[in-house]
mmCIF file of the N, C-alpha and C atoms, coordinates in Angstrom:
data_MODEL
# 
_entry.id   MODEL 
# 
loop_
_atom_site.group_PDB 
_atom_site.id 
_atom_site.type_symbol 
_atom_site.label_atom_id 
_atom_site.label_alt_id 
_atom_site.label_comp_id 
_atom_site.label_asym_id 
_atom_site.label_entity_id 
_atom_site.label_seq_id 
_atom_site.pdbx_PDB_ins_code 
_atom_site.Cartn_x 
_atom_site.Cartn_y 
_atom_site.Cartn_z 
_atom_site.occupancy 
_atom_site.B_iso_or_equiv 
_atom_site.pdbx_formal_charge 
_atom_site.auth_seq_id 
_atom_site.auth_comp_id 
_atom_site.auth_asym_id 
_atom_site.auth_atom_id 
_atom_site.pdbx_PDB_model_num 
ATOM 1   N N  . MET A 1 1  ? 16.399 21.857 -14.623 1.00 0.00 ? 1  MET A N  1 
ATOM 2   C CA . MET A 1 1  ? 16.862 21.553 -13.280 1.00 0.00 ? 1  MET A CA 1 
ATOM 3   C C  . MET A 1 1  ? 15.952 22.257 -12.271 1.00 0.00 ? 1  MET A C  1 
ATOM 4   N N  . LEU A 1 2  ? 15.632 21.543 -11.245 1.00 0.00 ? 2  LEU A N  1 
ATOM 5   C CA . LEU A 1 2  ? 14.747 22.058 -10.213 1.00 0.00 ? 2  LEU A CA 1 
ATOM 6   C C  . LEU A 1 2  ? 15.523 22.963 -9.259  1.00 0.00 ? 2  LEU A C  1 
ATOM 7   N N  . ASP A 1 3  ? 14.958 24.111 -8.947  1.00 0.00 ? 3  ASP A N  1 
ATOM 8   C CA . ASP A 1 3  ? 15.552 25.031 -7.971  1.00 0.00 ? 3  ASP A CA 1 
ATOM 9   C C  . ASP A 1 3  ? 15.110 24.568 -6.581  1.00 0.00 ? 3  ASP A C  1 
ATOM 10  N N  . ILE A 1 4  ? 16.006 23.911 -5.862  1.00 0.00 ? 4  ILE A N  1 
ATOM 11  C CA . ILE A 1 4  ? 15.672 23.333 -4.563  1.00 0.00 ? 4  ILE A CA 1 
ATOM 12  C C  . ILE A 1 4  ? 15.291 24.405 -3.555  1.00 0.00 ? 4  ILE A C  1 
ATOM 13  N N  . ASN A 1 5  ? 15.969 25.544 -3.568  1.00 0.00 ? 5  ASN A N  1 
ATOM 14  C CA . ASN A 1 5  ? 15.619 26.620 -2.635  1.00 0.00 ? 5  ASN A CA 1 
ATOM 15  C C  . ASN A 1 5  ? 14.217 27.151 -2.898  1.00 0.00 ? 5  ASN A C  1 
ATOM 16  N N  . LEU A 1 6  ? 13.859 27.286 -4.156  1.00 0.00 ? 6  LEU A N  1 
ATOM 17  C CA . LEU A 1 6  ? 12.502 27.716 -4.504  1.00 0.00 ? 6  LEU A CA 1 
ATOM 18  C C  . LEU A 1 6  ? 11.485 26.673 -4.049  1.00 0.00 ? 6  LEU A C  1 
ATOM 19  N N  . PHE A 1 7  ? 11.798 25.414 -4.257  1.00 0.00 ? 7  PHE A N  1 
ATOM 20  C CA . PHE A 1 7  ? 10.914 24.335 -3.817  1.00 0.00 ? 7  PHE A CA 1 
ATOM 21  C C  . PHE A 1 7  ? 10.670 24.427 -2.317  1.00 0.00 ? 7  PHE A C  1 
ATOM 22  N N  . LYS A 1 8  ? 11.725 24.592 -1.543  1.00 0.00 ? 8  LYS A N  1 
ATOM 23  C CA . LYS A 1 8  ? 11.593 24.679 -0.082  1.00 0.00 ? 8  LYS A CA 1 
ATOM 24  C C  . LYS A 1 8  ? 10.763 25.900 0.328   1.00 0.00 ? 8  LYS A C  1 
ATOM 25  N N  . ARG A 1 9  ? 10.984 27.011 -0.345  1.00 0.00 ? 9  ARG A N  1 
ATOM 26  C CA . ARG A 1 9  ? 10.207 28.227 -0.059  1.00 0.00 ? 9  ARG A CA 1 
ATOM 27  C C  . ARG A 1 9  ? 8.731  27.999 -0.360  1.00 0.00 ? 9  ARG A C  1 
ATOM 28  N N  . GLN A 1 10 ? 8.453  27.358 -1.480  1.00 0.00 ? 10 GLN A N  1 
ATOM 29  C CA . GLN A 1 10 ? 7.071  27.094 -1.858  1.00 0.00 ? 10 GLN A CA 1 
ATOM 30  C C  . GLN A 1 10 ? 6.391  26.159 -0.856  1.00 0.00 ? 10 GLN A C  1 
ATOM 31  N N  . VAL A 1 11 ? 7.127  25.185 -0.359  1.00 0.00 ? 11 VAL A N  1 
ATOM 32  C CA . VAL A 1 11 ? 6.570  24.272 0.643   1.00 0.00 ? 11 VAL A CA 1 
ATOM 33  C C  . VAL A 1 11 ? 6.238  25.043 1.913   1.00 0.00 ? 11 VAL A C  1 
ATOM 34  N N  . LYS A 1 12 ? 7.145  25.884 2.379   1.00 0.00 ? 12 LYS A N  1 
ATOM 35  C CA . LYS A 1 12 ? 6.892  26.659 3.591   1.00 0.00 ? 12 LYS A CA 1 
ATOM 36  C C  . LYS A 1 12 ? 5.716  27.614 3.397   1.00 0.00 ? 12 LYS A C  1 
ATOM 37  N N  . GLU A 1 13 ? 5.596  28.204 2.215   1.00 0.00 ? 13 GLU A N  1 
ATOM 38  C CA . GLU A 1 13 ? 4.456  29.077 1.927   1.00 0.00 ? 13 GLU A CA 1 
ATOM 39  C C  . GLU A 1 13 ? 3.156  28.272 1.920   1.00 0.00 ? 13 GLU A C  1 
ATOM 40  N N  . TRP A 1 14 ? 3.198  27.078 1.342   1.00 0.00 ? 14 TRP A N  1 
ATOM 41  C CA . TRP A 1 14 ? 2.016  26.224 1.322   1.00 0.00 ? 14 TRP A CA 1 
ATOM 42  C C  . TRP A 1 14 ? 1.574  25.898 2.749   1.00 0.00 ? 14 TRP A C  1 
ATOM 43  N N  . ILE A 1 15 ? 2.523  25.554 3.604   1.00 0.00 ? 15 ILE A N  1 
ATOM 44  C CA . ILE A 1 15 ? 2.203  25.228 4.993   1.00 0.00 ? 15 ILE A CA 1 
ATOM 45  C C  . ILE A 1 15 ? 1.587  26.430 5.702   1.00 0.00 ? 15 ILE A C  1 
ATOM 46  N N  . ALA A 1 16 ? 2.143  27.614 5.474   1.00 0.00 ? 16 ALA A N  1 
ATOM 47  C CA . ALA A 1 16 ? 1.618  28.822 6.111   1.00 0.00 ? 16 ALA A CA 1 
ATOM 48  C C  . ALA A 1 16 ? 0.206  29.144 5.618   1.00 0.00 ? 16 ALA A C  1 
ATOM 49  N N  . LYS A 1 17 ? -0.056 28.915 4.335   1.00 0.00 ? 17 LYS A N  1 
ATOM 50  C CA . LYS A 1 17 ? -1.358 29.240 3.755   1.00 0.00 ? 17 LYS A CA 1 
ATOM 51  C C  . LYS A 1 17 ? -2.386 28.124 3.944   1.00 0.00 ? 17 LYS A C  1 
ATOM 52  N N  . THR A 1 18 ? -1.919 26.940 4.326   1.00 0.00 ? 18 THR A N  1 
ATOM 53  C CA . THR A 1 18 ? -2.793 25.780 4.447   1.00 0.00 ? 18 THR A CA 1 
ATOM 54  C C  . THR A 1 18 ? -2.608 25.126 5.817   1.00 0.00 ? 18 THR A C  1 
ATOM 55  N N  . PRO A 1 19 ? -2.940 25.839 6.889   1.00 0.00 ? 19 PRO A N  1 
ATOM 56  C CA . PRO A 1 19 ? -2.685 25.296 8.224   1.00 0.00 ? 19 PRO A CA 1 
ATOM 57  C C  . PRO A 1 19 ? -3.475 24.028 8.536   1.00 0.00 ? 19 PRO A C  1 
ATOM 58  N N  . GLN A 1 20 ? -4.570 23.810 7.851   1.00 0.00 ? 20 GLN A N  1 
ATOM 59  C CA . GLN A 1 20 ? -5.361 22.595 8.074   1.00 0.00 ? 20 GLN A CA 1 
ATOM 60  C C  . GLN A 1 20 ? -4.987 21.478 7.106   1.00 0.00 ? 20 GLN A C  1 
ATOM 61  N N  . GLY A 1 21 ? -3.948 21.718 6.318   1.00 0.00 ? 21 GLY A N  1 
ATOM 62  C CA . GLY A 1 21 ? -3.518 20.713 5.357   1.00 0.00 ? 21 GLY A CA 1 
ATOM 63  C C  . GLY A 1 21 ? -2.998 19.467 6.050   1.00 0.00 ? 21 GLY A C  1 
ATOM 64  N N  . ASP A 1 22 ? -3.023 18.363 5.330   1.00 0.00 ? 22 ASP A N  1 
ATOM 65  C CA . ASP A 1 22 ? -2.516 17.123 5.897   1.00 0.00 ? 22 ASP A CA 1 
ATOM 66  C C  . ASP A 1 22 ? -1.368 16.600 5.042   1.00 0.00 ? 22 ASP A C  1 
ATOM 67  N N  . SER A 1 23 ? -0.822 15.488 5.451   1.00 0.00 ? 23 SER A N  1 
ATOM 68  C CA . SER A 1 23 ? 0.340  14.922 4.762   1.00 0.00 ? 23 SER A CA 1 
ATOM 69  C C  . SER A 1 23 ? 0.046  14.605 3.301   1.00 0.00 ? 23 SER A C  1 
ATOM 70  N N  . GLN A 1 24 ? -1.126 14.066 3.026   1.00 0.00 ? 24 GLN A N  1 
ATOM 71  C CA . GLN A 1 24 ? -1.454 13.713 1.644   1.00 0.00 ? 24 GLN A CA 1 
ATOM 72  C C  . GLN A 1 24 ? -1.553 14.960 0.769   1.00 0.00 ? 24 GLN A C  1 
ATOM 73  N N  . ALA A 1 25 ? -2.137 16.020 1.287   1.00 0.00 ? 25 ALA A N  1 
ATOM 74  C CA . ALA A 1 25 ? -2.244 17.268 0.520   1.00 0.00 ? 25 ALA A CA 1 
ATOM 75  C C  . ALA A 1 25 ? -0.857 17.851 0.255   1.00 0.00 ? 25 ALA A C  1 
ATOM 76  N N  . LEU A 1 26 ? 0.023  17.779 1.254   1.00 0.00 ? 26 LEU A N  1 
ATOM 77  C CA . LEU A 1 26 ? 1.385  18.273 1.044   1.00 0.00 ? 26 LEU A CA 1 
ATOM 78  C C  . LEU A 1 26 ? 2.121  17.406 0.037   1.00 0.00 ? 26 LEU A C  1 
ATOM 79  N N  . LEU A 1 27 ? 1.955  16.108 0.121   1.00 0.00 ? 27 LEU A N  1 
ATOM 80  C CA . LEU A 1 27 ? 2.595  15.210 -0.838  1.00 0.00 ? 27 LEU A CA 1 
ATOM 81  C C  . LEU A 1 27 ? 2.144  15.541 -2.260  1.00 0.00 ? 27 LEU A C  1 
ATOM 82  N N  . ASP A 1 28 ? 0.853  15.739 -2.435  1.00 0.00 ? 28 ASP A N  1 
ATOM 83  C CA . ASP A 1 28 ? 0.328  16.108 -3.754  1.00 0.00 ? 28 ASP A CA 1 
ATOM 84  C C  . ASP A 1 28 ? 0.938  17.420 -4.232  1.00 0.00 ? 28 ASP A C  1 
ATOM 85  N N  . PHE A 1 29 ? 1.030  18.393 -3.325  1.00 0.00 ? 29 PHE A N  1 
ATOM 86  C CA . PHE A 1 29 ? 1.613  19.685 -3.670  1.00 0.00 ? 29 PHE A CA 1 
ATOM 87  C C  . PHE A 1 29 ? 3.074  19.517 -4.091  1.00 0.00 ? 29 PHE A C  1 
ATOM 88  N N  . CYS A 1 30 ? 3.834  18.783 -3.303  1.00 0.00 ? 30 CYS A N  1 
ATOM 89  C CA . CYS A 1 30 ? 5.258  18.582 -3.599  1.00 0.00 ? 30 CYS A CA 1 
ATOM 90  C C  . CYS A 1 30 ? 5.452  17.906 -4.953  1.00 0.00 ? 30 CYS A C  1 
ATOM 91  N N  . GLU A 1 31 ? 4.683  16.861 -5.180  1.00 0.00 ? 31 GLU A N  1 
ATOM 92  C CA . GLU A 1 31 ? 4.815  16.136 -6.443  1.00 0.00 ? 31 GLU A CA 1 
ATOM 93  C C  . GLU A 1 31 ? 4.454  17.011 -7.632  1.00 0.00 ? 31 GLU A C  1 
ATOM 94  N N  . ALA A 1 32 ? 3.519  17.930 -7.453  1.00 0.00 ? 32 ALA A N  1 
ATOM 95  C CA . ALA A 1 32 ? 3.115  18.824 -8.537  1.00 0.00 ? 32 ALA A CA 1 
ATOM 96  C C  . ALA A 1 32 ? 4.187  19.865 -8.858  1.00 0.00 ? 32 ALA A C  1 
ATOM 97  N N  . GLN A 1 33 ? 5.091  20.122 -7.913  1.00 0.00 ? 33 GLN A N  1 
ATOM 98  C CA . GLN A 1 33 ? 6.125  21.123 -8.127  1.00 0.00 ? 33 GLN A CA 1 
ATOM 99  C C  . GLN A 1 33 ? 7.297  20.599 -8.953  1.00 0.00 ? 33 GLN A C  1 
ATOM 100 N N  . ILE A 1 34 ? 7.386  19.292 -9.089  1.00 0.00 ? 34 ILE A N  1 
ATOM 101 C CA . ILE A 1 34 ? 8.514  18.682 -9.793  1.00 0.00 ? 34 ILE A CA 1 
ATOM 102 C C  . ILE A 1 34 ? 8.056  18.219 -11.172 1.00 0.00 ? 34 ILE A C  1 
ATOM 103 N N  . PRO A 1 35 ? 8.737  18.681 -12.214 1.00 0.00 ? 35 PRO A N  1 
ATOM 104 C CA . PRO A 1 35 ? 8.374  18.236 -13.562 1.00 0.00 ? 35 PRO A CA 1 
ATOM 105 C C  . PRO A 1 35 ? 8.466  16.705 -13.666 1.00 0.00 ? 35 PRO A C  1 
ATOM 106 N N  . PRO A 1 36 ? 7.512  16.078 -14.338 1.00 0.00 ? 36 PRO A N  1 
ATOM 107 C CA . PRO A 1 36 ? 7.515  14.615 -14.444 1.00 0.00 ? 36 PRO A CA 1 
ATOM 108 C C  . PRO A 1 36 ? 8.839  14.033 -14.941 1.00 0.00 ? 36 PRO A C  1 
ATOM 109 N N  . SER A 1 37 ? 9.476  14.710 -15.858 1.00 0.00 ? 37 SER A N  1 
ATOM 110 C CA . SER A 1 37 ? 10.736 14.198 -16.403 1.00 0.00 ? 37 SER A CA 1 
ATOM 111 C C  . SER A 1 37 ? 11.875 14.222 -15.381 1.00 0.00 ? 37 SER A C  1 
ATOM 112 N N  . GLN A 1 38 ? 11.704 14.969 -14.284 1.00 0.00 ? 38 GLN A N  1 
ATOM 113 C CA . GLN A 1 38 ? 12.739 15.074 -13.266 1.00 0.00 ? 38 GLN A CA 1 
ATOM 114 C C  . GLN A 1 38 ? 12.346 14.414 -11.945 1.00 0.00 ? 38 GLN A C  1 
ATOM 115 N N  . PHE A 1 39 ? 11.147 13.821 -11.915 1.00 0.00 ? 39 PHE A N  1 
ATOM 116 C CA . PHE A 1 39 ? 10.638 13.323 -10.647 1.00 0.00 ? 39 PHE A CA 1 
ATOM 117 C C  . PHE A 1 39 ? 11.536 12.262 -10.021 1.00 0.00 ? 39 PHE A C  1 
ATOM 118 N N  . THR A 1 40 ? 12.002 11.332 -10.797 1.00 0.00 ? 40 THR A N  1 
ATOM 119 C CA . THR A 1 40 ? 12.853 10.272 -10.252 1.00 0.00 ? 40 THR A CA 1 
ATOM 120 C C  . THR A 1 40 ? 14.106 10.844 -9.617  1.00 0.00 ? 40 THR A C  1 
ATOM 121 N N  . ALA A 1 41 ? 14.691 11.838 -10.246 1.00 0.00 ? 41 ALA A N  1 
ATOM 122 C CA . ALA A 1 41 ? 15.920 12.446 -9.725  1.00 0.00 ? 41 ALA A CA 1 
ATOM 123 C C  . ALA A 1 41 ? 15.682 13.223 -8.435  1.00 0.00 ? 41 ALA A C  1 
ATOM 124 N N  . TYR A 1 42 ? 14.453 13.679 -8.209  1.00 0.00 ? 42 TYR A N  1 
ATOM 125 C CA . TYR A 1 42 ? 14.158 14.508 -7.036  1.00 0.00 ? 42 TYR A CA 1 
ATOM 126 C C  . TYR A 1 42 ? 13.188 13.848 -6.055  1.00 0.00 ? 42 TYR A C  1 
ATOM 127 N N  . GLN A 1 43 ? 12.965 12.568 -6.214  1.00 0.00 ? 43 GLN A N  1 
ATOM 128 C CA . GLN A 1 43 ? 12.108 11.845 -5.270  1.00 0.00 ? 43 GLN A CA 1 
ATOM 129 C C  . GLN A 1 43 ? 12.636 11.995 -3.843  1.00 0.00 ? 43 GLN A C  1 
ATOM 130 N N  . TRP A 1 44 ? 13.956 12.039 -3.695  1.00 0.00 ? 44 TRP A N  1 
ATOM 131 C CA . TRP A 1 44 ? 14.571 12.191 -2.376  1.00 0.00 ? 44 TRP A CA 1 
ATOM 132 C C  . TRP A 1 44 ? 14.109 13.478 -1.701  1.00 0.00 ? 44 TRP A C  1 
ATOM 133 N N  . LEU A 1 45 ? 13.895 14.523 -2.479  1.00 0.00 ? 45 LEU A N  1 
ATOM 134 C CA . LEU A 1 45 ? 13.483 15.805 -1.930  1.00 0.00 ? 45 LEU A CA 1 
ATOM 135 C C  . LEU A 1 45 ? 12.055 15.725 -1.378  1.00 0.00 ? 45 LEU A C  1 
ATOM 136 N N  . VAL A 1 46 ? 11.200 15.035 -2.080  1.00 0.00 ? 46 VAL A N  1 
ATOM 137 C CA . VAL A 1 46 ? 9.829  14.836 -1.596  1.00 0.00 ? 46 VAL A CA 1 
ATOM 138 C C  . VAL A 1 46 ? 9.864  14.013 -0.312  1.00 0.00 ? 46 VAL A C  1 
ATOM 139 N N  . ASP A 1 47 ? 10.647 12.940 -0.317  1.00 0.00 ? 47 ASP A N  1 
ATOM 140 C CA . ASP A 1 47 ? 10.759 12.095 0.880   1.00 0.00 ? 47 ASP A CA 1 
ATOM 141 C C  . ASP A 1 47 ? 11.284 12.891 2.069   1.00 0.00 ? 47 ASP A C  1 
ATOM 142 N N  . GLN A 1 48 ? 12.305 13.690 1.843   1.00 0.00 ? 48 GLN A N  1 
ATOM 143 C CA . GLN A 1 48 ? 12.891 14.507 2.904   1.00 0.00 ? 48 GLN A CA 1 
ATOM 144 C C  . GLN A 1 48 ? 11.874 15.530 3.420   1.00 0.00 ? 48 GLN A C  1 
ATOM 145 N N  . THR A 1 49 ? 11.139 16.139 2.517   1.00 0.00 ? 49 THR A N  1 
ATOM 146 C CA . THR A 1 49 ? 10.136 17.130 2.898   1.00 0.00 ? 49 THR A CA 1 
ATOM 147 C C  . THR A 1 49 ? 9.038  16.495 3.744   1.00 0.00 ? 49 THR A C  1 
ATOM 148 N N  . MET A 1 50 ? 8.597  15.323 3.340   1.00 0.00 ? 50 MET A N  1 
ATOM 149 C CA . MET A 1 50 ? 7.538  14.653 4.090   1.00 0.00 ? 50 MET A CA 1 
ATOM 150 C C  . MET A 1 50 ? 8.027  14.230 5.477   1.00 0.00 ? 50 MET A C  1 
ATOM 151 N N  . SER A 1 51 ? 9.261  13.809 5.578   1.00 0.00 ? 51 SER A N  1 
ATOM 152 C CA . SER A 1 51 ? 9.828  13.442 6.875   1.00 0.00 ? 51 SER A CA 1 
ATOM 153 C C  . SER A 1 51 ? 9.903  14.664 7.783   1.00 0.00 ? 51 SER A C  1 
ATOM 154 N N  . TRP A 1 52 ? 10.381 15.776 7.233   1.00 0.00 ? 52 TRP A N  1 
ATOM 155 C CA . TRP A 1 52 ? 10.466 17.029 7.995   1.00 0.00 ? 52 TRP A CA 1 
ATOM 156 C C  . TRP A 1 52 ? 9.069  17.467 8.450   1.00 0.00 ? 52 TRP A C  1 
ATOM 157 N N  . TYR A 1 53 ? 8.092  17.391 7.560   1.00 0.00 ? 53 TYR A N  1 
ATOM 158 C CA . TYR A 1 53 ? 6.727  17.800 7.884   1.00 0.00 ? 53 TYR A CA 1 
ATOM 159 C C  . TYR A 1 53 ? 6.145  16.941 9.012   1.00 0.00 ? 53 TYR A C  1 
ATOM 160 N N  . THR A 1 54 ? 6.366  15.643 8.926   1.00 0.00 ? 54 THR A N  1 
ATOM 161 C CA . THR A 1 54 ? 5.874  14.734 9.966   1.00 0.00 ? 54 THR A CA 1 
ATOM 162 C C  . THR A 1 54 ? 6.481  15.085 11.322  1.00 0.00 ? 54 THR A C  1 
ATOM 163 N N  . GLN A 1 55 ? 7.774  15.331 11.344  1.00 0.00 ? 55 GLN A N  1 
ATOM 164 C CA . GLN A 1 55 ? 8.444  15.710 12.591  1.00 0.00 ? 55 GLN A CA 1 
ATOM 165 C C  . GLN A 1 55 ? 7.918  17.040 13.116  1.00 0.00 ? 55 GLN A C  1 
ATOM 166 N N  . MET A 1 56 ? 7.728  17.994 12.232  1.00 0.00 ? 56 MET A N  1 
ATOM 167 C CA . MET A 1 56 ? 7.237  19.304 12.636  1.00 0.00 ? 56 MET A CA 1 
ATOM 168 C C  . MET A 1 56 ? 5.828  19.189 13.237  1.00 0.00 ? 56 MET A C  1 
ATOM 169 N N  . MET A 1 57 ? 4.979  18.391 12.613  1.00 0.00 ? 57 MET A N  1 
ATOM 170 C CA . MET A 1 57 ? 3.617  18.234 13.116  1.00 0.00 ? 57 MET A CA 1 
ATOM 171 C C  . MET A 1 57 ? 3.612  17.533 14.475  1.00 0.00 ? 57 MET A C  1 
ATOM 172 N N  . GLU A 1 58 ? 4.498  16.582 14.667  1.00 0.00 ? 58 GLU A N  1 
ATOM 173 C CA . GLU A 1 58 ? 4.593  15.910 15.969  1.00 0.00 ? 58 GLU A CA 1 
ATOM 174 C C  . GLU A 1 58 ? 5.035  16.900 17.047  1.00 0.00 ? 58 GLU A C  1 
ATOM 175 N N  . ARG A 1 59 ? 5.973  17.762 16.720  1.00 0.00 ? 59 ARG A N  1 
ATOM 176 C CA . ARG A 1 59 ? 6.432  18.769 17.682  1.00 0.00 ? 59 ARG A CA 1 
ATOM 177 C C  . ARG A 1 59 ? 5.321  19.747 18.010  1.00 0.00 ? 59 ARG A C  1 
ATOM 178 N N  . ARG A 1 60 ? 4.523  20.089 17.019  1.00 0.00 ? 60 ARG A N  1 
ATOM 179 C CA . ARG A 1 60 ? 3.388  20.985 17.276  1.00 0.00 ? 60 ARG A CA 1 
ATOM 180 C C  . ARG A 1 60 ? 2.406  20.340 18.246  1.00 0.00 ? 60 ARG A C  1 
ATOM 181 N N  . LYS A 1 61 ? 2.156  19.049 18.060  1.00 0.00 ? 61 LYS A N  1 
ATOM 182 C CA . LYS A 1 61 ? 1.242  18.330 18.956  1.00 0.00 ? 61 LYS A CA 1 
ATOM 183 C C  . LYS A 1 61 ? 1.776  18.324 20.381  1.00 0.00 ? 61 LYS A C  1 
ATOM 184 N N  . LEU A 1 62 ? 3.102  18.288 20.518  1.00 0.00 ? 62 LEU A N  1 
ATOM 185 C CA . LEU A 1 62 ? 3.729  18.278 21.829  1.00 0.00 ? 62 LEU A CA 1 
ATOM 186 C C  . LEU A 1 62 ? 3.858  19.676 22.410  1.00 0.00 ? 62 LEU A C  1 
ATOM 187 N N  . GLY A 1 63 ? 3.520  20.701 21.608  1.00 0.00 ? 63 GLY A N  1 
ATOM 188 C CA . GLY A 1 63 ? 3.560  22.077 22.089  1.00 0.00 ? 63 GLY A CA 1 
ATOM 189 C C  . GLY A 1 63 ? 4.937  22.696 22.116  1.00 0.00 ? 63 GLY A C  1 
ATOM 190 N N  . ASP A 1 64 ? 5.818  22.286 21.204  1.00 0.00 ? 64 ASP A N  1 
ATOM 191 C CA . ASP A 1 64 ? 7.175  22.832 21.136  1.00 0.00 ? 64 ASP A CA 1 
ATOM 192 C C  . ASP A 1 64 ? 7.268  23.842 19.983  1.00 0.00 ? 64 ASP A C  1 
ATOM 193 N N  . PRO A 1 65 ? 6.868  25.099 20.236  1.00 0.00 ? 65 PRO A N  1 
ATOM 194 C CA . PRO A 1 65 ? 6.847  26.100 19.145  1.00 0.00 ? 65 PRO A CA 1 
ATOM 195 C C  . PRO A 1 65 ? 8.223  26.465 18.610  1.00 0.00 ? 65 PRO A C  1 
ATOM 196 N N  . SER A 1 66 ? 9.279  26.166 19.333  1.00 0.00 ? 66 SER A N  1 
ATOM 197 C CA . SER A 1 66 ? 10.621 26.510 18.863  1.00 0.00 ? 66 SER A CA 1 
ATOM 198 C C  . SER A 1 66 ? 10.993 25.721 17.608  1.00 0.00 ? 66 SER A C  1 
ATOM 199 N N  . GLU A 1 67 ? 10.310 24.634 17.365  1.00 0.00 ? 67 GLU A N  1 
ATOM 200 C CA . GLU A 1 67 ? 10.635 23.773 16.227  1.00 0.00 ? 67 GLU A CA 1 
ATOM 201 C C  . GLU A 1 67 ? 9.677  23.933 15.051  1.00 0.00 ? 67 GLU A C  1 
ATOM 202 N N  . TRP A 1 68 ? 8.667  24.769 15.160  1.00 0.00 ? 68 TRP A N  1 
ATOM 203 C CA . TRP A 1 68 ? 7.650  24.860 14.125  1.00 0.00 ? 68 TRP A CA 1 
ATOM 204 C C  . TRP A 1 68 ? 8.198  25.287 12.775  1.00 0.00 ? 68 TRP A C  1 
ATOM 205 N N  . GLU A 1 69 ? 9.148  26.170 12.762  1.00 0.00 ? 69 GLU A N  1 
ATOM 206 C CA . GLU A 1 69 ? 9.629  26.710 11.490  1.00 0.00 ? 69 GLU A CA 1 
ATOM 207 C C  . GLU A 1 69 ? 11.040 26.267 11.147  1.00 0.00 ? 69 GLU A C  1 
ATOM 208 N N  . SER A 1 70 ? 11.626 25.394 11.908  1.00 0.00 ? 70 SER A N  1 
ATOM 209 C CA . SER A 1 70 ? 12.979 24.958 11.576  1.00 0.00 ? 70 SER A CA 1 
ATOM 210 C C  . SER A 1 70 ? 12.927 24.004 10.414  1.00 0.00 ? 70 SER A C  1 
ATOM 211 N N  . GLY A 1 71 ? 14.071 23.873 9.756   1.00 0.00 ? 71 GLY A N  1 
ATOM 212 C CA . GLY A 1 71 ? 14.137 22.919 8.658   1.00 0.00 ? 71 GLY A CA 1 
ATOM 213 C C  . GLY A 1 71 ? 14.591 23.558 7.465   1.00 0.00 ? 71 GLY A C  1 
# 
């Protein structure tokens, strides 16, 4: 079973360590964190993470720092 809290922490750490990363790099990272045998069951988590990341990046472009770390 995948530890969702650990997954979220790892994603936030990846974002902090990879400020020039893009959506495709994050998607690759997320997919690598989920064991292949469990990927179908946790596809929703990858989708949710990518949606959150897209929103966060849009807020950064708009200069709203209050939203950079929420989620």
